[in-house]
BALUMMI-40586 format. One line per 2 residues: number of its first residue (from 1); for each residue x, y, z of C-alpha. Coordinates in pm, 1 decimal, padded with zeros to 6 digits. Layout:
! residues N
NUM> X,Y,Z | ... $
END
This chain:
! residues 234
1> 03961.6,05862.7,05822.0 | 03588.8,05873.0,05892.7 $
3> 03517.4,05683.9,05571.3 | 03770.7,05417.8,05670.8 $
5> 03617.1,05378.8,06016.5 | 03269.9,05355.4,05860.8 $
7> 03387.0,05077.3,05628.6 | 03550.7,04889.0,05916.5 $
9> 03232.6,04922.2,06124.5 | 03018.3,04794.9,05838.2 $
11> 03247.7,04497.8,05780.6 | 03248.8,04420.2,06153.3 $
13> 02866.4,04439.4,06167.5 | 02836.0,04213.7,05864.0 $
15> 03068.2,03956.4,06020.2 | 02874.3,03957.2,06347.7 $
17> 02542.3,03914.7,06163.6 | 02684.8,03631.7,05954.1 $
19> 02815.1,03459.1,06265.8 | 02478.9,03487.0,06441.6 $
21> 02298.3,03356.3,06133.0 | 02528.7,03053.9,06117.6 $
23> 02487.9,03002.5,06492.0 | 02112.3,02963.6,06444.8 $
25> 02149.4,02712.9,06159.9 | 01947.7,02406.2,06253.1 $
27> 01751.2,02581.4,06529.3 | 01502.2,02780.1,06318.1 $
29> 01157.4,02669.6,06200.9 | 00848.6,02826.6,06041.7 $
31> 00553.4,02891.6,06268.7 | 00296.1,02847.9,05989.8 $
33> 00229.4,02564.7,05742.7 | -00028.3,02504.9,05471.9 $
35> -00111.6,02146.4,05382.1 | -00322.3,01915.5,05170.3 $
37> -00388.1,01543.0,05211.4 | -00577.8,01250.7,05063.8 $
39> -00764.5,01008.3,05284.8 | -00928.8,00667.6,05277.2 $
41> -01233.6,00644.4,05504.6 | -01434.2,00359.2,05650.5 $
43> -01740.8,00372.9,05875.8 | -01600.7,00168.0,06164.1 $
45> -01924.5,00170.8,06364.9 | -02264.9,00211.7,06199.1 $
47> -02601.4,00037.8,06164.1 | -02506.8,-00174.5,05861.5 $
49> -02334.4,-00512.8,05822.1 | -02051.9,-00424.7,05583.7 $
51> -01839.7,-00117.8,05508.4 | -01661.4,00016.7,05201.1 $
53> -01342.4,00219.7,05172.2 | -01412.1,00565.3,05029.3 $
55> -01201.7,00877.2,04951.3 | -01170.2,01220.3,05109.2 $
57> -00956.5,01531.9,05062.7 | -00816.9,01741.6,05345.7 $
59> -00693.5,02101.3,05364.8 | -00516.9,02228.5,05674.8 $
61> -00351.7,02531.7,05830.4 | -00095.4,02469.0,06102.8 $
63> 00035.3,02692.6,06378.1 | 00361.5,02557.0,06519.7 $
65> 00438.0,02684.3,06868.0 | 00749.7,02467.3,06833.8 $
67> 00872.6,02222.9,06570.9 | 00714.7,01940.0,06772.6 $
69> 00402.7,02110.0,06913.2 | 00147.3,02190.8,06645.9 $
71> -00209.3,02319.8,06629.8 | -00399.8,02203.7,06322.5 $
73> -00713.1,02359.1,06170.6 | -00856.6,02130.1,05902.6 $
75> -01134.5,02106.2,05644.4 | -01234.0,01762.2,05512.0 $
77> -01466.0,01673.0,05224.9 | -01540.4,01308.7,05154.1 $
79> -01773.1,01014.5,05134.1 | -01875.7,00721.5,05355.5 $
81> -02055.6,00411.7,05233.3 | -02170.5,00084.9,05383.3 $
83> -02413.8,-00203.8,05364.4 | -02566.8,-00393.8,05075.6 $
85> -02939.6,-00380.8,05005.6 | -02929.3,-00724.9,04838.2 $
87> -02656.9,-00934.3,05003.3 | -02648.9,-00811.3,05364.7 $
89> -02863.9,-00972.4,05633.8 | -03018.9,-00638.0,05729.4 $
91> -03077.9,-00511.3,05375.5 | -02954.4,-00165.3,05475.6 $
93> -02726.1,00043.6,05257.4 | -02621.4,00408.3,05278.3 $
95> -02404.0,00671.7,05111.6 | -02301.9,00980.8,05305.0 $
97> -02132.9,01284.5,05149.7 | -01980.0,01473.2,05442.2 $
99> -01799.0,01795.4,05517.8 | -01612.7,01832.1,05845.0 $
101> -01414.8,02095.1,06030.1 | -01177.9,02015.3,06313.0 $
103> -00913.6,02153.3,06543.5 | -00637.3,01930.4,06681.3 $
105> -00343.3,01978.7,06913.5 | -00049.2,01761.9,06808.9 $
107> 00248.9,01653.1,07022.8 | 00556.8,01497.5,06861.0 $
109> 00809.2,01282.3,07046.7 | 01093.2,01524.1,06964.0 $
111> 00956.1,01767.2,07220.7 | 01075.0,01548.1,07508.9 $
113> 01330.1,01309.5,07348.5 | 01703.7,01377.6,07357.0 $
115> 01778.0,01282.3,06996.7 | 02120.2,01446.1,06965.0 $
117> 02377.6,01206.1,06816.7 | 02131.9,00916.2,06852.9 $
119> 02006.3,00765.8,06529.5 | 01721.5,00567.9,06686.5 $
121> 01588.0,00864.0,06886.6 | 01630.2,01085.3,06579.8 $
123> 01407.2,00847.2,06381.5 | 01152.0,00830.6,06664.8 $
125> 01127.6,01207.7,06720.9 | 00867.6,01258.4,06442.5 $
127> 00602.0,01021.7,06581.5 | 00304.1,01213.0,06714.9 $
129> -00030.5,01180.8,06891.6 | -00312.6,01426.5,06838.4 $
131> -00665.5,01496.9,06954.3 | -00913.5,01781.6,06960.7 $
133> -01270.8,01852.5,06855.2 | -01449.7,01832.1,06521.0 $
135> -01783.1,01911.0,06362.0 | -01925.9,01701.0,06079.3 $
137> -02212.9,01786.6,05843.3 | -02364.3,01466.7,05702.5 $
139> -02567.2,01454.5,05381.5 | -02717.4,01112.2,05311.4 $
141> -02770.9,01089.4,04934.5 | -02880.7,00723.8,04927.6 $
143> -03039.3,00500.9,05190.8 | -03232.1,00175.8,05152.3 $
145> -03505.4,00021.0,05363.7 | -03434.2,-00301.3,05553.7 $
147> -03545.0,-00642.1,05426.0 | -03886.5,-00599.9,05584.7 $
149> -03938.6,-00291.2,05372.9 | -03929.2,-00073.4,05682.5 $
151> -03741.4,00256.1,05652.8 | -03556.2,00309.6,05980.3 $
153> -03584.6,00670.3,06098.6 | -03277.6,00889.6,06109.0 $
155> -03159.6,01237.3,06021.2 | -03031.4,01251.7,05663.4 $
157> -02867.4,01591.6,05719.1 | -02727.4,01570.0,06071.1 $
159> -02467.6,01819.0,06191.5 | -02290.9,01691.3,06501.4 $
161> -01958.6,01719.7,06688.6 | -01702.0,01440.6,06703.5 $
163> -01380.0,01355.7,06885.1 | -01077.6,01287.6,06659.1 $
165> -00791.7,01074.2,06795.9 | -00487.3,01048.1,06568.4 $
167> -00151.6,00869.0,06555.8 | 00098.6,00954.6,06284.9 $
169> 00450.3,01020.4,06161.0 | 00587.0,01335.7,05999.4 $
171> 00884.5,01313.2,05762.1 | 01066.5,01647.4,05766.4 $
173> 01253.6,01775.7,05460.3 | 01503.9,02053.7,05534.1 $
175> 01602.3,02350.8,05321.3 | 01953.1,02495.2,05278.7 $
177> 01918.8,02673.8,05616.3 | 01842.3,02342.4,05792.9 $
179> 01480.8,02450.2,05851.1 | 01197.2,02197.0,05805.5 $
181> 01035.7,02344.9,05494.0 | 00834.3,02046.7,05364.1 $
183> 00666.0,01777.3,05574.2 | 00518.2,01446.2,05459.7 $
185> 00247.2,01340.0,05704.8 | 00114.9,00982.4,05732.1 $
187> -00155.2,00912.4,05989.4 | -00441.1,00700.9,06118.8 $
189> -00736.8,00883.0,06271.9 | -01037.9,00742.9,06457.7 $
191> -01338.4,00973.4,06492.1 | -01594.9,00919.3,06768.3 $
193> -01920.1,01081.5,06650.3 | -02154.4,01214.8,06919.9 $
195> -02469.9,01080.9,06751.7 | -02616.8,00779.9,06572.5 $
197> -02679.8,00958.1,06241.2 | -02356.6,00903.6,06048.3 $
199> -02536.6,00647.9,05828.9 | -02884.9,00798.0,05839.5 $
201> -03015.4,00509.3,06054.0 | -03102.2,00575.2,06418.2 $
203> -03192.1,00237.7,06564.3 | -03311.5,00193.0,06919.9 $
205> -03036.4,-00051.3,07023.2 | -02735.0,00101.5,06848.7 $
207> -02456.3,00311.1,06999.3 | -02306.7,00628.6,06857.9 $
209> -02135.3,00593.2,06520.4 | -01763.9,00624.0,06437.9 $
211> -01540.9,00629.7,06132.1 | -01171.1,00578.3,06068.3 $
213> -00931.6,00742.5,05823.1 | -00590.8,00662.3,05674.5 $
215> -00428.3,00976.0,05530.8 | -00113.0,01088.7,05355.5 $
217> -00042.0,01455.9,05300.6 | 00215.4,01724.2,05245.8 $
219> 00268.5,02052.4,05432.8 | 00464.7,02357.0,05322.1 $
221> 00622.1,02613.4,05556.0 | 00490.0,02960.6,05473.0 $
223> 00662.3,03192.3,05718.5 | 00698.7,03329.7,06067.2 $
225> 01049.9,03190.1,06115.1 | 01162.5,03171.7,06477.0 $
227> 01408.6,02969.8,06685.9 | 01380.9,02654.3,06896.2 $
229> 01575.4,02575.4,07213.3 | 01768.8,02285.8,07055.7 $
231> 01890.3,02184.8,06713.0 | 01613.4,02029.6,06499.6 $
233> 01803.7,01815.6,06240.9 | 02078.7,01567.9,06340.1 $
END
């Protein structure tokens, strides 16, 4: 009799657990992601006449306090180039190999949209805005004098903070438990640098420098599964 009751209790417990697991289907998400991205950079504001598009690679760790509120820690390694020592009117040309670290808070539209049973809102829920603080280490490996032969002063190894402002879209790919397990991230980021040394030229009349980035990356959920207040996929 005791063995029979034990079996019934075990079966009942298993059924309850299965029901609860199914009840959470579509509500769960991973709190941690690891990601990698490729970027195309351009020095949007600098002391040269022309700019070139150059590559960068990005590595990030994400803490998700919700599926639509994310905190991103990122490392970037890349290059910035601009000017032409022969063809440009100023004669200036530079090449900067940079390393940057940044922290961003990211808010996606799904946090405040009601996207249930609404295809348009469901498509819009993955748009996001993001900002934070960054720190860039510049290393100017090539810099020309101007057409007068005068070398404009500037720090070739400046290390300065910057303000990143980002707009993007995150495509979510769900696993068999309806959890977002892979994310494709496409974004545009504008970085306001708090100095005039991004290009190695510090001219008297120039403002602080800035650079822009177009990126595409992928993120993988790595654990810390928890539940959200509403269903994530629709």
